[in-house]
N, CA, C and O atoms as a Tripos MOL2 file, in Angstrom:
@<TRIPOS>MOLECULE
protein
  240   239    60     0     0
PROTEIN
NO_CHARGES

@<TRIPOS>ATOM
      1 N          87.2940  137.3520   73.5710 N.3       1 MET1
      2 CA         86.9610  136.0660   73.0420 C.3       1 MET1
      3 C          85.8090  135.4730   73.8470 C.2       1 MET1
      4 O          85.9800  135.1740   75.0290 O.2       1 MET1
      5 N          84.6520  135.2990   73.2390 N.am      2 PRO2
      6 CA         83.5400  134.7040   73.9640 C.3       2 PRO2
      7 C          83.7930  133.2240   74.2380 C.2       2 PRO2
      8 O          84.3460  132.4980   73.4120 O.2       2 PRO2
      9 N          83.3730  132.8100   75.4180 N.am      3 VAL3
     10 CA         83.5430  131.4150   75.8250 C.3       3 VAL3
     11 C          82.1690  130.7820   75.9360 C.2       3 VAL3
     12 O          81.2660  131.3480   76.5520 O.2       3 VAL3
     13 N          82.0100  129.5980   75.3350 N.am      4 ALA4
     14 CA         80.7380  128.8760   75.4230 C.3       4 ALA4
     15 C          80.5700  128.3320   76.8290 C.2       4 ALA4
     16 O          81.5570  128.0470   77.5070 O.2       4 ALA4
     17 N          79.3330  128.1850   77.2720 N.am      5 PRO5
     18 CA         79.1210  127.6370   78.6110 C.3       5 PRO5
     19 C          79.7100  126.2320   78.7260 C.2       5 PRO5
     20 O          79.7450  125.4700   77.7600 O.2       5 PRO5
     21 N          80.1650  125.9170   79.9180 N.am      6 SER6
     22 CA         80.7310  124.6010   80.1670 C.3       6 SER6
     23 C          79.6370  123.5490   80.1510 C.2       6 SER6
     24 O          78.5060  123.8140   80.5570 O.2       6 SER6
     25 N          79.9760  122.3480   79.6790 N.am      7 PRO7
     26 CA         78.9890  121.2800   79.7500 C.3       7 PRO7
     27 C          78.6860  120.9630   81.2190 C.2       7 PRO7
     28 O          79.5160  121.2170   82.0930 O.2       7 PRO7
     29 N          77.5010  120.4100   81.4900 N.am      8 ALA8
     30 CA         77.1270  120.0810   82.8650 C.3       8 ALA8
     31 C          78.1450  119.1320   83.4900 C.2       8 ALA8
     32 O          78.4320  119.2220   84.6830 O.2       8 ALA8
     33 N          78.6810  118.2370   82.6960 N.am      9 ARG9
     34 CA         79.7140  117.3070   83.1470 C.3       9 ARG9
     35 C          80.8750  117.3990   82.1640 C.2       9 ARG9
     36 O          80.6580  117.5920   80.9680 O.2       9 ARG9
     37 N          82.0870  117.2650   82.6500 N.am     10 PRO10
     38 CA         83.2300  117.2430   81.7240 C.3      10 PRO10
     39 C          83.0860  116.0800   80.7320 C.2      10 PRO10
     40 O          82.5940  115.0070   81.0820 O.2      10 PRO10
     41 N          83.5170  116.3110   79.5120 N.am     11 ILE11
     42 CA         83.4360  115.2990   78.4580 C.3      11 ILE11
     43 C          84.8170  114.6820   78.2760 C.2      11 ILE11
     44 O          85.8000  115.4040   78.1090 O.2      11 ILE11
     45 N          84.9000  113.3580   78.3060 N.am     12 ALA12
     46 CA         86.1720  112.6660   78.1050 C.3      12 ALA12
     47 C          86.6060  112.8360   76.6550 C.2      12 ALA12
     48 O          85.8530  112.5300   75.7310 O.2      12 ALA12
     49 N          87.8320  113.3290   76.4660 N.am     13 VAL13
     50 CA         88.3820  113.5470   75.1250 C.3      13 VAL13
     51 C          89.8170  113.0340   75.0720 C.2      13 VAL13
     52 O          90.4220  112.6900   76.0880 O.2      13 VAL13
     53 N          90.3320  112.9970   73.8600 N.am     14 GLN14
     54 CA         91.7430  112.7160   73.6400 C.3      14 GLN14
     55 C          92.3200  113.8850   72.8670 C.2      14 GLN14
     56 O          91.6730  114.4270   71.9720 O.2      14 GLN14
     57 N          93.5510  114.2750   73.2180 N.am     15 ILE15
     58 CA         94.2110  115.4210   72.6030 C.3      15 ILE15
     59 C          95.4670  114.9310   71.9000 C.2      15 ILE15
     60 O          96.2490  114.1750   72.4760 O.2      15 ILE15
     61 N          95.6640  115.3600   70.6560 N.am     16 ARG16
     62 CA         96.8520  114.9530   69.9000 C.3      16 ARG16
     63 C          97.9690  115.9460   70.1730 C.2      16 ARG16
     64 O          97.8740  117.1220   69.8220 O.2      16 ARG16
     65 N          99.0330  115.4530   70.8080 N.am     17 ILE17
     66 CA        100.2070  116.2730   71.1230 C.3      17 ILE17
     67 C         101.4510  115.4910   70.7420 C.2      17 ILE17
     68 O         101.6620  114.3770   71.2210 O.2      17 ILE17
     69 N         102.2680  116.0680   69.8870 N.am     18 GLY18
     70 CA        103.5180  115.4210   69.5020 C.3      18 GLY18
     71 C         103.3280  114.0570   68.8580 C.2      18 GLY18
     72 O         104.1620  113.1690   69.0330 O.2      18 GLY18
     73 N         102.2360  113.8800   68.1130 N.am     19 GLY19
     74 CA        101.9930  112.6240   67.4270 C.3      19 GLY19
     75 C         101.3510  111.5480   68.2880 C.2      19 GLY19
     76 O         101.1300  110.4320   67.8180 O.2      19 GLY19
     77 N         101.0500  111.8680   69.5410 N.am     20 ARG20
     78 CA        100.4220  110.8970   70.4400 C.3      20 ARG20
     79 C          99.0880  111.4320   70.9330 C.2      20 ARG20
     80 O          98.9020  112.6460   71.0240 O.2      20 ARG20
     81 N          98.1660  110.5500   71.2490 N.am     21 TRP21
     82 CA         96.8760  110.9260   71.8070 C.3      21 TRP21
     83 C          96.9270  110.7290   73.3120 C.2      21 TRP21
     84 O          97.2640  109.6460   73.7890 O.2      21 TRP21
     85 N          96.5910  111.7810   74.0670 N.am     22 ILE22
     86 CA         96.5620  111.6800   75.5260 C.3      22 ILE22
     87 C          95.1450  111.9740   76.0160 C.2      22 ILE22
     88 O          94.3800  112.6630   75.3420 O.2      22 ILE22
     89 N          94.8040  111.4520   77.1830 N.am     23 ALA23
     90 CA         93.4570  111.6100   77.7330 C.3      23 ALA23
     91 C          93.3020  112.9690   78.4180 C.2      23 ALA23
     92 O          94.2580  113.5170   78.9660 O.2      23 ALA23
     93 N          92.0920  113.4910   78.3750 N.am     24 GLY24
     94 CA         91.7810  114.7380   79.0510 C.3      24 GLY24
     95 C          90.2780  114.8930   79.1910 C.2      24 GLY24
     96 O          89.5180  113.9880   78.8470 O.2      24 GLY24
     97 N          89.8510  116.0420   79.6950 N.am     25 GLN25
     98 CA         88.4300  116.3410   79.8470 C.3      25 GLN25
     99 C          88.1370  117.7130   79.2620 C.2      25 GLN25
    100 O          88.8120  118.6930   79.5750 O.2      25 GLN25
    101 N          87.1250  117.7690   78.4130 N.am     26 GLU26
    102 CA         86.6880  119.0440   77.8460 C.3      26 GLU26
    103 C          85.8910  119.8040   78.8900 C.2      26 GLU26
    104 O          84.9510  119.2790   79.4870 O.2      26 GLU26
    105 N          86.2940  121.0710   79.0990 N.am     27 LEU27
    106 CA         85.6160  121.9030   80.0920 C.3      27 LEU27
    107 C          84.8920  123.0910   79.4850 C.2      27 LEU27
    108 O          83.9990  123.6510   80.1230 O.2      27 LEU27
    109 N          85.2510  123.4970   78.2640 N.am     28 GLY28
    110 CA         84.6150  124.6420   77.6350 C.3      28 GLY28
    111 C          85.1130  124.8250   76.2120 C.2      28 GLY28
    112 O          86.0200  124.1260   75.7610 O.2      28 GLY28
    113 N          84.5040  125.7810   75.5100 N.am     29 ARG29
    114 CA         84.8760  126.0890   74.1170 C.3      29 ARG29
    115 C          84.9000  127.5950   73.9130 C.2      29 ARG29
    116 O          84.2230  128.3450   74.6170 O.2      29 ARG29
    117 N          85.6940  128.0260   72.9340 N.am     30 ARG30
    118 CA         85.7240  129.4440   72.5610 C.3      30 ARG30
    119 C          86.2220  129.5630   71.1280 C.2      30 ARG30
    120 O          86.7130  128.6000   70.5390 O.2      30 ARG30
    121 N          86.0830  130.7730   70.5810 N.am     31 THR31
    122 CA         86.6830  131.0930   69.2980 C.3      31 THR31
    123 C          87.9760  131.8260   69.5950 C.2      31 THR31
    124 O          87.9640  132.8700   70.2490 O.2      31 THR31
    125 N          89.0910  131.2900   69.1210 N.am     32 GLY32
    126 CA         90.4020  131.8630   69.4140 C.3      32 GLY32
    127 C          90.6790  133.1430   68.6510 C.2      32 GLY32
    128 O          89.8580  133.5880   67.8490 O.2      32 GLY32
    129 N          91.8390  133.7340   68.9030 N.am     33 THR33
    130 CA         92.2080  134.9990   68.2880 C.3      33 THR33
    131 C          92.3440  134.8840   66.7710 C.2      33 THR33
    132 O          92.1220  135.8650   66.0610 O.2      33 THR33
    133 N          92.7050  133.7090   66.2650 N.am     34 ALA34
    134 CA         92.8470  133.5060   64.8190 C.3      34 ALA34
    135 C          91.5220  133.1330   64.1660 C.2      34 ALA34
    136 O          91.4670  132.8760   62.9640 O.2      34 ALA34
    137 N          90.4470  133.1050   64.9680 N.am     35 GLY35
    138 CA         89.1370  132.7680   64.4260 C.3      35 GLY35
    139 C          88.8480  131.2790   64.4060 C.2      35 GLY35
    140 O          87.8120  130.8570   63.8920 O.2      35 GLY35
    141 N          89.7520  130.4740   64.9580 N.am     36 THR36
    142 CA         89.5470  129.0290   64.9940 C.3      36 THR36
    143 C          88.8840  128.6370   66.3100 C.2      36 THR36
    144 O          89.0320  129.3200   67.3230 O.2      36 THR36
    145 N          88.1590  127.5370   66.2780 N.am     37 ASP37
    146 CA         87.5150  127.0470   67.4980 C.3      37 ASP37
    147 C          88.5420  126.3580   68.3760 C.2      37 ASP37
    148 O          89.3780  125.5930   67.8940 O.2      37 ASP37
    149 N          88.4690  126.6400   69.6810 N.am     38 GLU38
    150 CA         89.3840  126.0490   70.6500 C.3      38 GLU38
    151 C          88.5900  125.3990   71.7660 C.2      38 GLU38
    152 O          87.4660  125.8070   72.0580 O.2      38 GLU38
    153 N          89.1750  124.3910   72.3870 N.am     39 ILE39
    154 CA         88.5350  123.6480   73.4680 C.3      39 ILE39
    155 C          89.4230  123.7310   74.6980 C.2      39 ILE39
    156 O          90.6290  123.5000   74.6220 O.2      39 ILE39
    157 N          88.8130  124.0640   75.8350 N.am     40 LEU40
    158 CA         89.5360  124.0820   77.1040 C.3      40 LEU40
    159 C          89.5930  122.6600   77.6310 C.2      40 LEU40
    160 O          88.5620  122.0290   77.8620 O.2      40 LEU40
    161 N          90.8200  122.1590   77.8220 N.am     41 VAL41
    162 CA         91.0140  120.7730   78.2280 C.3      41 VAL41
    163 C          91.7970  120.7300   79.5360 C.2      41 VAL41
    164 O          92.7470  121.4840   79.7420 O.2      41 VAL41
    165 N          91.3690  119.8260   80.4120 N.am     42 SER42
    166 CA         92.0790  119.5550   81.6530 C.3      42 SER42
    167 C          92.7920  118.2130   81.5060 C.2      42 SER42
    168 O          92.1970  117.2260   81.0730 O.2      42 SER42
    169 N          94.0720  118.1890   81.8720 N.am     43 HIS43
    170 CA         94.8550  116.9420   81.8660 C.3      43 HIS43
    171 C          95.6580  116.9190   83.1570 C.2      43 HIS43
    172 O          96.6040  117.6900   83.3200 O.2      43 HIS43
    173 N          95.2820  116.0390   84.0720 N.am     44 HIS44
    174 CA         95.9370  115.9350   85.3860 C.3      44 HIS44
    175 C          96.0260  117.2930   86.0850 C.2      44 HIS44
    176 O          97.0510  117.6300   86.6780 O.2      44 HIS44
    177 N          94.9310  118.0730   86.0070 N.am     45 GLY45
    178 CA         94.8810  119.3540   86.6920 C.3      45 GLY45
    179 C          95.4610  120.5260   85.9270 C.2      45 GLY45
    180 O          95.3450  121.6680   86.3720 O.2      45 GLY45
    181 N          96.0840  120.2710   84.7860 N.am     46 HIS46
    182 CA         96.6290  121.3480   83.9540 C.3      46 HIS46
    183 C          95.5680  121.7500   82.9390 C.2      46 HIS46
    184 O          94.9630  120.8910   82.2980 O.2      46 HIS46
    185 N          95.3360  123.0630   82.7890 N.am     47 LEU47
    186 CA         94.3510  123.5700   81.8460 C.3      47 LEU47
    187 C          95.0470  124.1770   80.6410 C.2      47 LEU47
    188 O          96.0230  124.9150   80.7800 O.2      47 LEU47
    189 N          94.5340  123.8580   79.4480 N.am     48 VAL48
    190 CA         95.1240  124.3940   78.2250 C.3      48 VAL48
    191 C          94.0410  124.5280   77.1610 C.2      48 VAL48
    192 O          93.1490  123.6860   77.0560 O.2      48 VAL48
    193 N          94.1340  125.6060   76.3690 N.am     49 TRP49
    194 CA         93.2610  125.7670   75.2100 C.3      49 TRP49
    195 C          93.9070  125.0430   74.0380 C.2      49 TRP49
    196 O          95.0770  125.2720   73.7310 O.2      49 TRP49
    197 N          93.1500  124.1710   73.3870 N.am     50 VAL50
    198 CA         93.6710  123.3430   72.2930 C.3      50 VAL50
    199 C          92.8080  123.5750   71.0610 C.2      50 VAL50
    200 O          91.5860  123.6760   71.1660 O.2      50 VAL50
    201 N          93.4460  123.6600   69.8830 N.am     51 ASP51
    202 CA         92.7090  123.7960   68.6300 C.3      51 ASP51
    203 C          91.7810  122.5950   68.4690 C.2      51 ASP51
    204 O          92.1760  121.4580   68.7280 O.2      51 ASP51
    205 N          90.5620  122.8500   68.0480 N.am     52 GLN52
    206 CA         89.5470  121.7980   67.9470 C.3      52 GLN52
    207 C          89.9980  120.6480   67.0400 C.2      52 GLN52
    208 O          89.5950  119.5060   67.2600 O.2      52 GLN52
    209 N          90.8130  120.9210   66.0380 N.am     53 SER53
    210 CA         91.2560  119.8630   65.1230 C.3      53 SER53
    211 C          92.1780  118.8480   65.7960 C.2      53 SER53
    212 O          92.4260  117.7790   65.2380 O.2      53 SER53
    213 N          92.6900  119.1680   66.9900 N.am     54 SER54
    214 CA         93.5770  118.2590   67.7200 C.3      54 SER54
    215 C          92.8540  117.5150   68.8450 C.2      54 SER54
    216 O          93.4930  116.9010   69.6990 O.2      54 SER54
    217 N          91.5210  117.5740   68.8410 N.am     55 VAL55
    218 CA         90.7400  116.9500   69.9140 C.3      55 VAL55
    219 C          89.7190  116.0000   69.2990 C.2      55 VAL55
    220 O          89.1000  116.2980   68.2770 O.2      55 VAL55
    221 N          89.5590  114.8420   69.9540 N.am     56 ARG56
    222 CA         88.5120  113.9050   69.5520 C.3      56 ARG56
    223 C          87.8760  113.3290   70.8210 C.2      56 ARG56
    224 O          88.4880  113.3150   71.8890 O.2      56 ARG56
    225 N          86.6320  112.8550   70.6800 N.am     57 GLU57
    226 CA         85.9820  112.2260   71.8290 C.3      57 GLU57
    227 C          86.7080  110.9480   72.1850 C.2      57 GLU57
    228 O          87.2060  110.2320   71.3160 O.2      57 GLU57
    229 N          86.7600  110.6750   73.4690 N.am     58 SER58
    230 CA         87.4500  109.4890   73.9530 C.3      58 SER58
    231 C          86.6390  108.2470   73.6280 C.2      58 SER58
    232 O          85.4110  108.2400   73.7160 O.2      58 SER58
    233 N          87.3510  107.2030   73.2540 N.am     59 ARG59
    234 CA         86.6920  105.9100   73.0370 C.3      59 ARG59
    235 C          86.6680  105.1780   74.3590 C.2      59 ARG59
    236 O          87.7180  104.9080   74.9420 O.2      59 ARG59
    237 N          85.4910  104.8580   74.8340 N.am     60 SER60
    238 CA         85.3840  104.1970   76.1420 C.3      60 SER60
    239 C          85.5160  102.6990   76.0220 C.2      60 SER60
    240 O          85.4500  101.9910   77.0270 O.2      60 SER60
@<TRIPOS>BOND
     1     1     2 1
     2     2     3 1
     3     3     4 2
     4     3     5 am
     5     5     6 1
     6     6     7 1
     7     7     8 2
     8     7     9 am
     9     9    10 1
    10    10    11 1
    11    11    12 2
    12    11    13 am
    13    13    14 1
    14    14    15 1
    15    15    16 2
    16    15    17 am
    17    17    18 1
    18    18    19 1
    19    19    20 2
    20    19    21 am
    21    21    22 1
    22    22    23 1
    23    23    24 2
    24    23    25 am
    25    25    26 1
    26    26    27 1
    27    27    28 2
    28    27    29 am
    29    29    30 1
    30    30    31 1
    31    31    32 2
    32    31    33 am
    33    33    34 1
    34    34    35 1
    35    35    36 2
    36    35    37 am
    37    37    38 1
    38    38    39 1
    39    39    40 2
    40    39    41 am
    41    41    42 1
    42    42    43 1
    43    43    44 2
    44    43    45 am
    45    45    46 1
    46    46    47 1
    47    47    48 2
    48    47    49 am
    49    49    50 1
    50    50    51 1
    51    51    52 2
    52    51    53 am
    53    53    54 1
    54    54    55 1
    55    55    56 2
    56    55    57 am
    57    57    58 1
    58    58    59 1
    59    59    60 2
    60    59    61 am
    61    61    62 1
    62    62    63 1
    63    63    64 2
    64    63    65 am
    65    65    66 1
    66    66    67 1
    67    67    68 2
    68    67    69 am
    69    69    70 1
    70    70    71 1
    71    71    72 2
    72    71    73 am
    73    73    74 1
    74    74    75 1
    75    75    76 2
    76    75    77 am
    77    77    78 1
    78    78    79 1
    79    79    80 2
    80    79    81 am
    81    81    82 1
    82    82    83 1
    83    83    84 2
    84    83    85 am
    85    85    86 1
    86    86    87 1
    87    87    88 2
    88    87    89 am
    89    89    90 1
    90    90    91 1
    91    91    92 2
    92    91    93 am
    93    93    94 1
    94    94    95 1
    95    95    96 2
    96    95    97 am
    97    97    98 1
    98    98    99 1
    99    99   100 2
   100    99   101 am
   101   101   102 1
   102   102   103 1
   103   103   104 2
   104   103   105 am
   105   105   106 1
   106   106   107 1
   107   107   108 2
   108   107   109 am
   109   109   110 1
   110   110   111 1
   111   111   112 2
   112   111   113 am
   113   113   114 1
   114   114   115 1
   115   115   116 2
   116   115   117 am
   117   117   118 1
   118   118   119 1
   119   119   120 2
   120   119   121 am
   121   121   122 1
   122   122   123 1
   123   123   124 2
   124   123   125 am
   125   125   126 1
   126   126   127 1
   127   127   128 2
   128   127   129 am
   129   129   130 1
   130   130   131 1
   131   131   132 2
   132   131   133 am
   133   133   134 1
   134   134   135 1
   135   135   136 2
   136   135   137 am
   137   137   138 1
   138   138   139 1
   139   139   140 2
   140   139   141 am
   141   141   142 1
   142   142   143 1
   143   143   144 2
   144   143   145 am
   145   145   146 1
   146   146   147 1
   147   147   148 2
   148   147   149 am
   149   149   150 1
   150   150   151 1
   151   151   152 2
   152   151   153 am
   153   153   154 1
   154   154   155 1
   155   155   156 2
   156   155   157 am
   157   157   158 1
   158   158   159 1
   159   159   160 2
   160   159   161 am
   161   161   162 1
   162   162   163 1
   163   163   164 2
   164   163   165 am
   165   165   166 1
   166   166   167 1
   167   167   168 2
   168   167   169 am
   169   169   170 1
   170   170   171 1
   171   171   172 2
   172   171   173 am
   173   173   174 1
   174   174   175 1
   175   175   176 2
   176   175   177 am
   177   177   178 1
   178   178   179 1
   179   179   180 2
   180   179   181 am
   181   181   182 1
   182   182   183 1
   183   183   184 2
   184   183   185 am
   185   185   186 1
   186   186   187 1
   187   187   188 2
   188   187   189 am
   189   189   190 1
   190   190   191 1
   191   191   192 2
   192   191   193 am
   193   193   194 1
   194   194   195 1
   195   195   196 2
   196   195   197 am
   197   197   198 1
   198   198   199 1
   199   199   200 2
   200   199   201 am
   201   201   202 1
   202   202   203 1
   203   203   204 2
   204   203   205 am
   205   205   206 1
   206   206   207 1
   207   207   208 2
   208   207   209 am
   209   209   210 1
   210   210   211 1
   211   211   212 2
   212   211   213 am
   213   213   214 1
   214   214   215 1
   215   215   216 2
   216   215   217 am
   217   217   218 1
   218   218   219 1
   219   219   220 2
   220   219   221 am
   221   221   222 1
   222   222   223 1
   223   223   224 2
   224   223   225 am
   225   225   226 1
   226   226   227 1
   227   227   228 2
   228   227   229 am
   229   229   230 1
   230   230   231 1
   231   231   232 2
   232   231   233 am
   233   233   234 1
   234   234   235 1
   235   235   236 2
   236   235   237 am
   237   237   238 1
   238   238   239 1
   239   239   240 2
@<TRIPOS>SUBSTRUCTURE
     1 MET1         2 RESIDUE 1 A MET
     2 PRO2         6 RESIDUE 1 A PRO
     3 VAL3        10 RESIDUE 1 A VAL
     4 ALA4        14 RESIDUE 1 A ALA
     5 PRO5        18 RESIDUE 1 A PRO
     6 SER6        22 RESIDUE 1 A SER
     7 PRO7        26 RESIDUE 1 A PRO
     8 ALA8        30 RESIDUE 1 A ALA
     9 ARG9        34 RESIDUE 1 A ARG
    10 PRO10       38 RESIDUE 1 A PRO
    11 ILE11       42 RESIDUE 1 A ILE
    12 ALA12       46 RESIDUE 1 A ALA
    13 VAL13       50 RESIDUE 1 A VAL
    14 GLN14       54 RESIDUE 1 A GLN
    15 ILE15       58 RESIDUE 1 A ILE
    16 ARG16       62 RESIDUE 1 A ARG
    17 ILE17       66 RESIDUE 1 A ILE
    18 GLY18       70 RESIDUE 1 A GLY
    19 GLY19       74 RESIDUE 1 A GLY
    20 ARG20       78 RESIDUE 1 A ARG
    21 TRP21       82 RESIDUE 1 A TRP
    22 ILE22       86 RESIDUE 1 A ILE
    23 ALA23       90 RESIDUE 1 A ALA
    24 GLY24       94 RESIDUE 1 A GLY
    25 GLN25       98 RESIDUE 1 A GLN
    26 GLU26      102 RESIDUE 1 A GLU
    27 LEU27      106 RESIDUE 1 A LEU
    28 GLY28      110 RESIDUE 1 A GLY
    29 ARG29      114 RESIDUE 1 A ARG
    30 ARG30      118 RESIDUE 1 A ARG
    31 THR31      122 RESIDUE 1 A THR
    32 GLY32      126 RESIDUE 1 A GLY
    33 THR33      130 RESIDUE 1 A THR
    34 ALA34      134 RESIDUE 1 A ALA
    35 GLY35      138 RESIDUE 1 A GLY
    36 THR36      142 RESIDUE 1 A THR
    37 ASP37      146 RESIDUE 1 A ASP
    38 GLU38      150 RESIDUE 1 A GLU
    39 ILE39      154 RESIDUE 1 A ILE
    40 LEU40      158 RESIDUE 1 A LEU
    41 VAL41      162 RESIDUE 1 A VAL
    42 SER42      166 RESIDUE 1 A SER
    43 HIS43      170 RESIDUE 1 A HIS
    44 HIS44      174 RESIDUE 1 A HIS
    45 GLY45      178 RESIDUE 1 A GLY
    46 HIS46      182 RESIDUE 1 A HIS
    47 LEU47      186 RESIDUE 1 A LEU
    48 VAL48      190 RESIDUE 1 A VAL
    49 TRP49      194 RESIDUE 1 A TRP
    50 VAL50      198 RESIDUE 1 A VAL
    51 ASP51      202 RESIDUE 1 A ASP
    52 GLN52      206 RESIDUE 1 A GLN
    53 SER53      210 RESIDUE 1 A SER
    54 SER54      214 RESIDUE 1 A SER
    55 VAL55      218 RESIDUE 1 A VAL
    56 ARG56      222 RESIDUE 1 A ARG
    57 GLU57      226 RESIDUE 1 A GLU
    58 SER58      230 RESIDUE 1 A SER
    59 ARG59      234 RESIDUE 1 A ARG
    60 SER60      238 RESIDUE 1 A SER
């Protein structure tokens, strides 16, 4: 799975989990095994690949 280069600075995002939006930082992107776009997100030091449809830019 190819991974896109990381942005120069992490991007503030919100991730939808269990019907709630939580804050995180986008660190990278890739195309997942099912062919869908995924975003690498950090939340309090935990890293997880999340389907792009569950991520939105954070409202500042």
